[in-house]
C-alpha positions in Angstrom: -8.6 23.4 -13.4 -8.3 20.2 -11.8 -12.1 17.9 -11.9 -13.8 18.3 -8.8 -14.5 16.0 -6.5 -18.1 15.2 -5.2 -17.5 12.6 -2.2 -19.4 14.0 1.0 -15.8 15.0 2.4 -13.9 16.7 -0.4 -14.6 20.0 0.5 -11.9 19.3 3.6 -9.0 17.4 1.7 -7.0 20.8 0.9 -6.8 21.9 4.4 -5.8 18.7 6.0 -4.0 17.2 3.7 -1.3 19.8 4.6 -0.1 17.2 7.1 2.1 15.3 4.7 3.6 18.6 3.8 7.0 17.5 2.6 8.6 20.5 4.8 7.4 19.2 7.7 9.1 15.8 7.6 11.5 16.1 9.8 8.7 17.4 12.5 6.9 14.5 12.1 9.4 12.1 12.8 10.4 14.1 15.3 6.2 13.1 16.6 7.1 9.9 15.2 9.4 9.6 18.1 7.3 10.6 20.7 4.5 8.3 19.2 7.4 5.2 20.0 7.7 6.2 24.2 4.1 6.4 24.5 2.1 4.4 21.8 4.4 2.9 19.2 4.8 -0.2 21.5 1.6 -1.2 19.6 -0.3 0.4 22.3 -1.6 4.0 20.7 -2.5 6.5 22.9 -5.5 8.3 22.3 -5.4 10.6 19.2 -6.4 13.9 21.4 -2.7 13.4 22.8 -1.7 14.6 19.0 -2.8 18.3 18.2 -3.1 18.7 14.4 -5.0 21.0 12.7 -8.1 19.2 13.3 -7.3 18.5 17.1 -10.0 15.6 17.9 -12.0 15.1 21.5 -12.7 12.0 22.4 -15.8 13.4 23.8 -17.4 15.8 21.3 -15.3 15.5 17.4 -18.0 13.2 16.9 -21.2 14.5 17.3 -23.2 13.7 13.5 -21.9 13.2 10.2 -20.6 15.8 9.1 -18.7 16.0 12.0 -17.9 12.0 11.1 -16.8 12.8 7.7 -14.2 15.6 8.9 -12.5 12.8 11.0 -13.0 10.0 8.6 -10.9 12.8 5.9 -8.6 13.5 8.7 -7.8 9.7 8.2 -7.8 9.7 5.1 -5.0 12.4 4.9 -2.4 9.9 6.7 -2.2 8.0 3.3 -0.4 11.2 1.9 2.8 11.1 5.0 6.1 11.1 3.5 6.5 8.0 5.3 3.5 5.9 3.0 4.3 7.5 -0.3 7.9 8.2 0.0 9.9 5.9 2.1 7.4 2.6 2.5 7.3 2.1 -1.6 10.9 3.3 -1.9 12.3 0.8 0.3 10.5 -2.0 -0.2 11.5 -1.2 -4.0 14.8 -1.6 -3.2 14.3 -4.8 -1.2 13.1 -6.0 -4.5 14.5 -5.6 -7.9 13.5 -1.9 -9.2 15.5 0.1 -7.3 18.5 1.5 -6.1 19.1 3.9 -3.5 19.6 7.4 -4.1 22.1 9.9 -2.7 19.0 10.8 -0.2 18.3 7.5 0.9 21.4 7.2 2.8 21.9 4.5 5.1 19.1 4.1 6.3 17.5 3.2 2.9 20.6 1.2 2.1 20.2 -1.5 5.1 16.9 -2.4 2.8 18.2 -2.4 -0.1 21.1 -5.0 1.6 17.9 -6.9 3.4 19.4 -6.1 6.6 17.2 -4.2 7.9 18.3 -2.5 11.7 15.9 -2.8 14.2 16.9 1.0 15.3 16.7 1.8 11.6 14.4 5.2 11.2 12.8 4.8 8.2 11.3 1.2 9.5 10.3 3.4 12.5 8.8 6.2 10.5 6.3 3.6 8.5 5.2 1.8 11.5 4.0 4.2 13.4 2.4 6.1 10.5 0.8 3.3 9.9 -0.4 2.9 13.7 -1.7 6.3 13.8 -4.1 5.7 10.7 -5.0 2.3 12.7 -6.1 4.3 15.9 -7.1 7.5 14.1 -10.0 4.6 11.8 -11.2 3.1 14.9 -11.8 6.3 16.3 -14.0 6.9 13.8 -15.9 4.0 13.8 -16.5 3.9 17.4 -17.7 7.5 17.7 -20.0 7.0 14.6 -21.4 3.8 15.5 -23.1 5.5 18.6 -24.8 8.4 16.1 -28.2 7.9 15.9 -29.1 8.7 12.4 -30.9 7.3 9.4 -28.8 9.2 7.2 -27.4 5.7 4.9 -24.0 7.9 4.6 -23.5 6.2 8.6 -22.7 3.1 7.0 -20.7 4.5 4.1 -18.2 5.9 6.9 -17.9 3.2 8.7 -17.1 1.3 5.9 -14.6 3.4 4.6 -13.1 3.5 8.1 -12.9 -0.4 8.5 -11.1 -0.2 5.0 -8.2 2.0 6.0 -7.9 0.0 9.2 -7.8 -3.1 7.0 -5.4 -1.4 4.6 -2.9 -0.6 7.8 -3.0 -3.9 9.7 -2.3 -5.5 6.3 0.2 -3.2 5.2 1.8 -3.8 8.8 1.6 -7.7 8.4 3.0 -8.0 5.6 6.5 -6.0 6.1 6.4 -6.9 9.9 5.1 -10.7 10.7 4.9 -13.7 9.3 2.4 -12.9 6.8 3.7 -16.4 4.9 3.0 -18.8 7.6 -0.9 -19.0 8.6 0.2 -20.7 11.8 3.1 -18.7 13.2 2.9 -16.7 16.3 4.5 -13.8 14.6 1.6 -11.7 13.1 1.1 -8.0 14.6 -0.3 -5.9 17.2 -3.9 -5.5 16.0 -6.4 -3.2 17.3 -10.6 -3.4 16.7 -10.9 0.1 18.7 -9.1 3.3 19.5 -6.4 2.9 22.5 -7.0 5.1 24.7 -4.6 3.8 27.6 -0.9 3.4 27.7 -0.6 0.0 28.5 1.8 -2.6 26.4 -0.3 -5.4 24.0 1.1 -8.7 22.6 1.5 -9.4 18.9 -1.6 -11.3 17.5 -0.9 -14.4 15.8 -0.2 -14.5 11.9 -4.2 -16.2 11.9 -5.5 -13.5 14.5 -3.9 -11.0 12.3 -5.1 -12.1 9.0 -9.5 -12.4 11.1 -9.3 -8.7 12.2 -8.4 -7.8 8.6 -10.8 -10.2 6.6 -13.3 -8.6 8.8 -13.2 -5.0 8.7 -13.0 -6.0 4.5 -16.3 -7.7 4.9 -18.1 -5.0 6.5 -16.8 -2.8 3.8 -17.5 -4.6 1.2 -21.3 -4.7 2.4 -21.2 -1.0 3.0 -19.0 1.2 0.9 -20.7 2.7 -1.6 -20.1 2.0 -5.5 -16.2 2.9 -6.9 -16.8 6.7 -8.4 -13.2 7.7 -7.8 -10.4 6.5 -6.4 -9.7 9.4 -3.6 -11.8 7.9 -1.1 -12.7 3.7 -0.6 -15.3 1.9 -2.0 -16.7 -1.7 -2.1 -14.5 -2.2 -5.6 -11.1 -1.6 -3.4 -12.4 -3.4 -0.4 -13.1 -6.1 -2.7 -9.7 -6.2 -4.5 -7.8 -5.6 -1.4 -9.4 -8.7 0.0 -8.1 -10.2 -3.1 -5.2 -9.5 -2.4 -5.1 -10.6 1.4 -6.2 -14.3 0.5 -3.4 -14.2 -2.2 -0.7 -13.7 0.3 -2.7 -16.0 3.0 -2.4 -18.7 0.1 -6.2 -19.7 0.5 -6.1 -19.2 -3.9 -9.9 -20.1 -4.1 -11.2 -16.7 -2.2 -8.1 -14.9 -3.7 -9.7 -16.1 -7.1 -13.6 -15.1 -5.9 -12.8 -11.7 -4.4 -10.2 -10.9 -8.0 -13.1 -12.1 -10.3 -15.9 -10.2 -8.2 -13.9 -6.9 -8.2 -13.4 -6.7 -12.4 -17.0 -8.0 -13.0 -18.6 -5.8 -10.6 -15.8 -2.7 -11.5 -18.7 -0.4 -11.9 -17.5 2.6 -13.0 -13.8 1.6 -13.0 -12.0 0.4 -16.1 -8.6 -0.2 -17.5 -7.2 2.5 -19.1 -6.7 2.1 -23.1 -3.4 3.0 -22.5 -0.8 2.1 -20.0 0.6 6.0 -20.4 -2.7 7.3 -19.1 -2.7 6.1 -15.7 0.3 7.5 -14.8 -0.9 11.4 -16.6 -4.3 11.2 -15.0 -3.4 9.9 -11.4 -5.6 9.7 -8.9 -8.6 10.9 -11.7 -7.6 7.4 -13.7 -10.8 5.0 -13.6 -8.2 2.5 -13.3 -6.8 3.7 -9.7 -9.2 2.0 -7.1 -7.4 4.0 -4.4 -5.1 6.9 -5.1 -5.1 9.7 -2.8 -5.3 13.2 -4.2 -2.6 16.2 -3.4 -3.5 19.5 -3.5 0.4 21.3 -5.5 -0.9 24.5 -4.4 -0.4 24.1 -0.5 1.1 20.8 -0.3 4.5 19.9 -1.4 5.4 16.1 -1.0 8.0 16.3 -3.6 6.9 12.6 -4.6 8.4 13.2 -7.8 11.8 14.9 -6.4 11.8 12.0 -4.0 11.6 9.0 -6.4 14.7 10.3 -8.1 16.7 11.4 -4.5 15.7 8.7 -2.1 15.6 6.4 -4.9 16.3 5.6 -8.9 15.4 2.8 -10.9 17.8 -0.2 -11.4 19.2 -0.4 -14.4 19.0 -4.2 -14.7 15.4 -3.6 -13.5 15.3 -0.9 -17.4 16.9 -4.4 -19.2 14.1 -6.7 -17.8 11.3 -4.1 -19.7 13.5 -4.8 -22.7 11.5 -4.7 -25.8 8.2 -4.7 -23.7 6.3 -1.1 -24.7 5.8 -0.4 -20.8 9.8 0.2 -21.0 9.4 3.8 -22.1 6.6 4.9 -19.8 8.6 3.8 -17.1 11.8 4.7 -17.0 13.4 7.4 -18.9 17.6 9.1 -19.0 18.1 12.4 -19.3 19.0 14.7 -22.2 23.4 14.4 -22.5 25.5 15.0 -21.1 23.5 13.9 -18.0 21.7 10.7 -19.1 20.5 10.4 -15.6 18.0 7.4 -15.5 14.5 8.5 -14.0 11.1 6.9 -13.0 8.3 8.2 -15.4 5.3 6.7 -13.8 6.3 9.9 -11.2 7.7 12.8 -12.4 8.0 16.5 -11.9 5.6 17.6 -14.6 2.1 19.4 -15.4 -1.7 18.9 -15.0 -3.7 20.9 -17.0 -0.6 23.3 -17.5 -0.2 23.9 -13.5 3.1 22.7 -12.8 2.8 19.3 -10.3 5.2 18.8 -7.6 2.8 16.5 -5.6 1.9 13.1 -7.3 -0.2 10.3 -6.3 0.4 6.9 -4.5 -1.3 4.0 -6.4 -2.6 1.7 -3.1 -4.8 -0.3 -5.5 -4.8 -0.4 -9.3 -7.0 -2.9 -11.1 -4.7 -4.2 -13.1 -3.6 -5.9 -10.7 -6.8 -7.5 -9.6 -6.4 -9.2 -13.7 -3.4 -10.7 -12.2 -3.9 -11.6 -8.6 -7.0 -13.5 -10.2 -4.2 -15.1 -12.8 -2.2 -16.7 -10.3 -5.0 -17.5 -8.0 -6.4 -19.5 -10.8 -2.8 -21.2 -12.1 -2.3 -22.0 -8.4 -5.4 -24.0 -8.2 -4.1 -26.3 -11.5 -7.1 -27.4 -13.3 -6.3 -26.9 -16.8 -9.3 -25.1 -17.0 -8.3 -22.0 -14.7 -4.7 -22.5 -16.2 -6.1 -21.3 -19.3 -8.2 -18.7 -17.6 -5.2 -17.2 -15.4 -3.3 -17.2 -19.3 -6.0 -15.2 -20.6 -6.1 -12.4 -17.6 -2.1 -12.0 -18.5 -2.9 -11.2 -21.9 -5.8 -9.0 -21.1 -3.2 -6.3 -19.2 -0.4 -7.3 -22.1 -2.6 -6.2 -24.6 -3.4 -3.2 -23.2 0.0 -2.7 -22.9 0.6 -3.8 -26.6 3.4 -6.0 -25.8 3.1 -10.0 -27.3 0.3 -12.3 -25.5 1.7 -15.6 -24.6 0.8 -18.2 -26.6 -1.5 -20.9 -25.9 1.7 -23.6 -26.3 2.3 -22.1 -22.7 0.2 -24.3 -20.6 2.0 -25.8 -18.4 1.3 -24.5 -13.8 5.0 -24.0 -13.5 5.6 -22.0 -17.0 2.8 -19.6 -16.2 3.6 -19.0 -13.0 6.8 -17.4 -13.8 4.6 -15.5 -16.5 2.8 -14.0 -13.7 5.4 -13.4 -12.0 7.0 -11.5 -14.8 4.4 -9.4 -15.5 3.4 -8.0 -12.3 7.4 -7.1 -12.4 6.3 -5.3 -16.0 3.4 -4.0 -15.0 3.8 -2.8 -11.5 7.3 -2.0 -11.0 8.8 1.1 -9.8 5.7 1.4 -8.0 5.1 0.6 -4.7 7.3 -2.4 -4.1 4.5 -5.2 -4.8 7.9 -7.5 -6.4 9.6 -7.7 -3.1 6.4 -9.7 -1.7 5.8 -11.1 -5.1 9.3 -12.5 -4.4 8.7 -13.7 -0.6 5.5 -15.0 -1.8 6.9 -17.0 -4.3 10.0 -18.5 -2.9 7.8 -19.6 0.2 5.8 -21.2 -2.4 9.1 -23.0 -4.1 8.5 -21.7 -7.1 11.8 -19.6 -7.4 15.4 -19.4 -5.8 14.7 -15.7 -4.3 19.0 -15.8 -4.0 19.2 -15.7 -8.4 16.7 -12.2 -7.7 19.0 -10.6 -4.0 21.7 -13.0 -3.7 22.3 -12.1 -0.1 19.1 -13.1 1.2 20.2 -16.1 2.4 17.9 -16.7 5.3 14.0 -16.7 5.7 14.3 -14.3 8.7 15.2 -11.7 6.2 11.7 -11.7 4.1 10.6 -9.2 6.7 11.4 -6.7 9.0 12.2 -6.2 12.5 10.1 -4.3 14.6 11.3 -0.9 16.1 13.3 -1.6 19.2 11.9 1.6 20.3 8.2 0.0 20.5 9.7 -3.4 22.2 11.7 -1.0 24.8 8.5 1.3 25.4 6.1 -1.9 25.6 8.4 -3.2 28.5 9.3 -6.0 25.9 5.7 -7.6 25.9 6.0 -7.5 21.8 8.2 -9.9 21.0 10.8 -9.0 18.3 11.4 -10.9 15.1 13.4 -14.0 15.1 17.1 -13.3 13.7 16.4 -9.7 15.0 16.3 -10.4 18.8 
């Protein structure tokens, strides 16, 4: 049997995660289209207009701590949706360097691989809608739980977890659909600090305003969330790491280093696995995973293992990049002859405790990335002591992987920036598309020429994707399209 959860809302996970069943993918797309007509214009309707198994009622769904836990569990269940655990990591990996489009990815995925996404792309719309659904549901939890009159300390933890989920959603939307790299840009995203109850279009916030909302939610989560005990739910450590990542993207490297160091120094029960491979055999039970939602193999068939050899496949060029690194054999394998088909070793159809497994998790946050965030932030600060410490942080991850350590003779800022960029590619490739965002960030900083990685990427307008056209039309053009996609 799988390890029993200890979180207060655990008893509801199995029932509510049915929402993300892959068999219902096309039903969810139909719902997403209906959303596009009423809420996807970034003016989300009240969640009561949707009738999942845990149908919400604005007036009475949250009346006490147990009912608040129930709705919060429904919010976590959204992290299991096909759009978020297959589509988003799949297409961003295609935009980056680790994935090729598989046979099931089709023209929709190919547009991402070509860095030429059309505003009517169905995958684009599904990701956008899924994250905004979670924004609205999290906001609902925050609003209603705040009104409870109770001394139960779980109240603030619920508020913290919901705030974390809202921040994660806003940040995920910002980095894909907004000019996250330019704090002065007007092309942020539509942000919400309360559930949307009326179908009234709302314009985009600036990038600065978008970051402010995300930071506010994460600082509340850091102050009020429980200490890390499991990757299945948000924690103080997860909030610290996400905020470090937010500051890295915002190009505030001093604060990125501060919060990444806090994640590592105050990690509590979280720890790096002794072996790189253990992260991907323990799934959501890994203590290295700071956020990795569980799946129920008995009832839920999200088939991520299948999707990651059908919708996307590891690139042969990425396999070659891993040459000589011990992580190569863990990350990528080939089927037996005569097939010799390339496969993703991080997400494969295997078993847990002897039981066949067809449902994998998504590693939204891994502690190893916190070390590399700290490394990059220190290196960008540029003084000799920080450069040396940044190199040490890279070597922590390389040592765990069994890779050759970076020599002390590698000491310039330029050399070490290239080292941390490559290390993130080696450590995190074939997972969540992080290497795509790294290419954008390093290009903006002038550290790389992005066309050396993506030859057809000749315009900065392609550093982000368009707002779905259905959203813009449904909102009477209140939401402005990204430059280059008008």
